[in-house]
N, CA and C atoms as an extended XYZ file, in Angstrom:
222
Properties=species:S:1:pos:R:3:atomname:S:1:resname:S:1:resid:I:1 pbc="F F F"
N        21.485      -22.764       -2.524 N   MET     1
C        20.181      -22.653       -3.128 CA  MET     1
C        19.869      -21.174       -3.379 C   MET     1
N        19.342      -20.906       -4.534 N   ALA     2
C        18.988      -19.546       -4.912 CA  ALA     2
C        17.486      -19.324       -4.744 C   ALA     2
N        17.145      -18.128       -4.367 N   VAL     3
C        15.740      -17.758       -4.220 CA  VAL     3
C        15.322      -16.984       -5.469 C   VAL     3
N        14.222      -17.398       -6.045 N   THR     4
C        13.661      -16.724       -7.202 CA  THR     4
C        12.426      -15.959       -6.762 C   THR     4
N        12.290      -14.743       -7.240 N   GLU     5
C        11.102      -13.963       -6.892 CA  GLU     5
C        10.226      -13.795       -8.125 C   GLU     5
N         8.942      -13.989       -7.934 N   ILE     6
C         7.951      -13.841       -8.993 CA  ILE     6
C         7.016      -12.707       -8.588 C   ILE     6
N         6.921      -11.689       -9.432 N   THR     7
C         6.044      -10.560       -9.142 CA  THR     7
C         4.592      -10.993       -9.278 C   THR     7
N         3.810      -10.781       -8.231 N   LEU     8
C         2.396      -11.167       -8.244 CA  LEU     8
C         1.507      -10.009       -8.683 C   LEU     8
N         1.476       -8.953       -7.907 N   ASP     9
C         0.668       -7.790       -8.247 CA  ASP     9
C         1.197       -6.571       -7.502 C   ASP     9
N         0.668       -5.422       -7.851 N   SER    10
C         1.085       -4.177       -7.220 CA  SER    10
C        -0.148       -3.359       -6.873 C   SER    10
N         0.022       -2.472       -5.896 N   ILE    11
C        -1.052       -1.581       -5.481 CA  ILE    11
C        -0.513       -0.153       -5.483 C   ILE    11
N        -1.190        0.719       -6.218 N   LEU    12
C        -0.835        2.128       -6.268 CA  LEU    12
C        -1.707        2.870       -5.267 C   LEU    12
N        -1.089        3.596       -4.353 N   THR    13
C        -1.832        4.357       -3.347 CA  THR    13
C        -1.446        5.821       -3.461 C   THR    13
N        -2.448        6.683       -3.532 N   THR    14
C        -2.212        8.125       -3.566 CA  THR    14
C        -2.824        8.747       -2.313 C   THR    14
N        -2.164        9.770       -1.795 N   LYS    15
C        -2.656       10.461       -0.600 CA  LYS    15
C        -2.950       11.915       -0.962 C   LYS    15
N        -4.129       12.377       -0.560 N   TYR    16
C        -4.574       13.727       -0.850 CA  TYR    16
C        -4.830       14.485        0.448 C   TYR    16
N        -4.621       15.796        0.408 N   GLN    17
C        -4.989       16.623        1.551 CA  GLN    17
C        -6.388       17.156        1.295 C   GLN    17
N        -7.326       16.753        2.152 N   THR    18
C        -8.730       17.116        1.951 CA  THR    18
C        -9.176       18.282        2.816 C   THR    18
N        -8.302       18.776        3.651 N   GLY    19
C        -8.645       19.893        4.517 CA  GLY    19
C        -7.667       19.993        5.665 C   GLY    19
N        -8.109       20.666        6.716 N   THR    20
C        -7.280       20.797        7.911 CA  THR    20
C        -8.098       20.389        9.134 C   THR    20
N        -7.387       19.875       10.117 N   THR    21
C        -8.033       19.486       11.368 CA  THR    21
C        -8.279       20.735       12.204 C   THR    21
N        -9.102       20.635       13.240 N   PRO    22
C        -9.307       21.789       14.120 CA  PRO    22
C        -8.010       22.298       14.751 C   PRO    22
N        -7.035       21.403       14.904 N   ALA    23
C        -5.747       21.806       15.473 CA  ALA    23
C        -4.835       22.459       14.431 C   ALA    23
N        -5.257       22.443       13.175 N   GLY    24
C        -4.469       23.084       12.125 CA  GLY    24
C        -3.605       22.143       11.300 C   GLY    24
N        -3.622       20.874       11.626 N   GLY    25
C        -2.846       19.888       10.864 CA  GLY    25
C        -3.584       19.468        9.608 C   GLY    25
N        -2.883       18.791        8.714 N   PRO    26
C        -3.532       18.363        7.473 CA  PRO    26
C        -4.471       17.172        7.686 C   PRO    26
N        -5.610       17.220        7.047 N   GLU    27
C        -6.532       16.087        7.023 CA  GLU    27
C        -6.329       15.398        5.679 C   GLU    27
N        -6.053       14.089        5.709 N   THR    28
C        -5.707       13.393        4.472 CA  THR    28
C        -6.633       12.220        4.209 C   THR    28
N        -6.681       11.824        2.954 N   ARG    29
C        -7.415       10.644        2.516 CA  ARG    29
C        -6.539        9.895        1.516 C   ARG    29
N        -6.697        8.571        1.490 N   LYS    30
C        -5.949        7.738        0.550 CA  LYS    30
C        -6.899        7.078       -0.434 C   LYS    30
N        -6.420        6.902       -1.645 N   LYS    31
C        -7.135        6.159       -2.677 CA  LYS    31
C        -6.172        5.129       -3.242 C   LYS    31
N        -6.678        3.926       -3.520 N   SER    32
C        -5.825        2.846       -4.016 CA  SER    32
C        -6.338        2.325       -5.348 C   SER    32
N        -5.392        1.856       -6.142 N   LEU    33
C        -5.683        1.213       -7.422 CA  LEU    33
C        -4.959       -0.126       -7.414 C   LEU    33
N        -5.718       -1.214       -7.442 N   ASN    34
C        -5.147       -2.557       -7.373 CA  ASN    34
C        -4.806       -3.093       -8.756 C   ASN    34
N        -4.028       -4.151       -8.763 N   TYR    35
C        -3.683       -4.901       -9.976 CA  TYR    35
C        -2.940       -4.045      -11.006 C   TYR    35
N        -1.966       -3.293      -10.532 N   VAL    36
C        -1.115       -2.532      -11.437 CA  VAL    36
C        -0.253       -3.516      -12.218 C   VAL    36
N        -0.144       -3.299      -13.498 N   LYS    37
C         0.603       -4.199      -14.372 CA  LYS    37
C         2.053       -4.314      -13.894 C   LYS    37
N         2.559       -5.529      -13.689 N   PRO    38
C         3.924       -5.689      -13.157 CA  PRO    38
C         5.012       -5.205      -14.105 C   PRO    38
N         4.702       -5.067      -15.386 N   THR    39
C         5.708       -4.611      -16.352 CA  THR    39
C         5.740       -3.095      -16.496 C   THR    39
N         4.836       -2.386      -15.824 N   ALA    40
C         4.797       -0.926      -15.917 CA  ALA    40
C         6.011       -0.326      -15.218 C   ALA    40
N         6.589        0.711      -15.817 N   THR    41
C         7.746        1.372      -15.212 CA  THR    41
C         7.283        2.316      -14.102 C   THR    41
N         8.194        2.645      -13.215 N   SER    42
C         7.880        3.573      -12.120 CA  SER    42
C         7.451        4.928      -12.659 C   SER    42
N         8.103        5.395      -13.706 N   GLN    43
C         7.750        6.687      -14.299 CA  GLN    43
C         6.334        6.662      -14.863 C   GLN    43
N         5.983        5.583      -15.564 N   ASP    44
C         4.636        5.463      -16.119 CA  ASP    44
C         3.584        5.442      -15.019 C   ASP    44
N         3.866        4.716      -13.949 N   ILE    45
C         2.918        4.623      -12.838 CA  ILE    45
C         2.738        5.989      -12.183 C   ILE    45
N         3.834        6.716      -11.993 N   TYR    46
C         3.729        8.050      -11.394 CA  TYR    46
C         2.951        8.992      -12.313 C   TYR    46
N         3.216        8.907      -13.616 N   ASP    47
C         2.519        9.767      -14.576 CA  ASP    47
C         1.012        9.514      -14.552 C   ASP    47
N         0.610        8.254      -14.443 N   VAL    48
C        -0.811        7.920      -14.362 CA  VAL    48
C        -1.407        8.462      -13.068 C   VAL    48
N        -0.688        8.314      -11.956 N   ALA    49
C        -1.177        8.837      -10.670 CA  ALA    49
C        -1.337       10.353      -10.741 C   ALA    49
N        -0.380       11.030      -11.353 N   ALA    50
C        -0.455       12.491      -11.483 CA  ALA    50
C        -1.625       12.896      -12.381 C   ALA    50
N        -1.835       12.156      -13.468 N   ALA    51
C        -2.947       12.464      -14.370 CA  ALA    51
C        -4.289       12.256      -13.666 C   ALA    51
N        -4.414       11.156      -12.925 N   LEU    52
C        -5.655       10.914      -12.192 CA  LEU    52
C        -5.874       11.969      -11.104 C   LEU    52
N        -4.812       12.383      -10.447 N   SER    53
C        -4.955       13.378       -9.383 CA  SER    53
C        -5.354       14.742       -9.935 C   SER    53
N        -5.040       14.994      -11.200 N   SER    54
C        -5.445       16.275      -11.792 CA  SER    54
C        -6.960       16.368      -11.918 C   SER    54
N        -7.667       15.234      -11.841 N   LEU    55
C        -9.122       15.222      -11.885 CA  LEU    55
C        -9.734       15.485      -10.512 C   LEU    55
N        -8.916       15.467       -9.472 N   SER    56
C        -9.390       15.652       -8.104 CA  SER    56
C        -9.371       17.129       -7.728 C   SER    56
N       -10.232       17.485       -6.809 N   GLN    57
C       -10.237       18.859       -6.318 CA  GLN    57
C        -9.211       19.072       -5.199 C   GLN    57
N        -8.592       17.982       -4.727 N   TYR    58
C        -7.642       18.060       -3.624 CA  TYR    58
C        -6.215       17.896       -4.128 C   TYR    58
N        -5.258       18.546       -3.446 N   PRO    59
C        -3.849       18.410       -3.863 CA  PRO    59
C        -3.273       17.034       -3.510 C   PRO    59
N        -2.465       16.509       -4.414 N   LEU    60
C        -1.790       15.228       -4.223 CA  LEU    60
C        -0.588       15.418       -3.311 C   LEU    60
N        -0.500       14.601       -2.256 N   LEU    61
C         0.620       14.695       -1.323 CA  LEU    61
C         1.733       13.709       -1.667 C   LEU    61
N         1.365       12.451       -1.935 N   ASN    62
C         2.394       11.474       -2.304 CA  ASN    62
C         1.793       10.287       -3.045 C   ASN    62
N         2.691        9.537       -3.667 N   VAL    63
C         2.328        8.352       -4.437 CA  VAL    63
C         3.169        7.193       -3.900 C   VAL    63
N         2.520        6.083       -3.565 N   VAL    64
C         3.219        4.910       -3.032 CA  VAL    64
C         2.856        3.699       -3.892 C   VAL    64
N         3.865        2.918       -4.253 N   LEU    65
C         3.636        1.690       -5.002 CA  LEU    65
C         4.059        0.521       -4.130 C   LEU    65
N         3.105       -0.343       -3.804 N   GLY    66
C         3.384       -1.547       -3.018 CA  GLY    66
C         3.409       -2.748       -3.943 C   GLY    66
N         4.460       -3.549       -3.846 N   LYS    67
C         4.588       -4.726       -4.696 CA  LYS    67
C         4.564       -5.986       -3.845 C   LYS    67
N         3.972       -7.026       -4.387 N   ASN    68
C         3.921       -8.336       -3.729 CA  ASN    68
C         4.649       -9.344       -4.596 C   ASN    68
N         5.499      -10.155       -3.952 N   TRP    69
C         6.257      -11.179       -4.654 CA  TRP    69
C         6.029      -12.529       -3.999 C   TRP    69
N         6.177      -13.565       -4.793 N   GLU    70
C         6.249      -14.914       -4.270 CA  GLU    70
C         7.714      -15.317       -4.318 C   GLU    70
N         8.247      -15.795       -3.213 N   LEU    71
C         9.639      -16.215       -3.147 CA  LEU    71
C         9.687      -17.725       -3.195 C   LEU    71
N        10.480      -18.244       -4.131 N   ILE    72
C        10.615      -19.694       -4.319 CA  ILE    72
C        12.072      -20.085       -4.117 C   ILE    72
N        12.306      -21.017       -3.232 N   ASN    73
C        13.653      -21.506       -2.965 CA  ASN    73
C        13.947      -22.649       -3.929 C   ASN    73
N        14.914      -22.443       -4.796 N   GLU    74
C        15.237      -23.474       -5.799 CA  GLU    74
C        16.580      -24.095       -5.516 C   GLU    74
């Protein structure tokens, strides 16, 4: 039996450094964008995250894309 995967939705999460802690470590915040189009390429998604982060006053630390699938045993 083969398992088929169906892409449901994706979540784009960006992490920003908003300052420093009293101990000197980075203080970070995350922002998420839900319902990313499943047909979007990784490059396009990163480019959008970079463009949106250019509107922020804080530096972008990383970009994470989480995908959800439904697995069907056929």
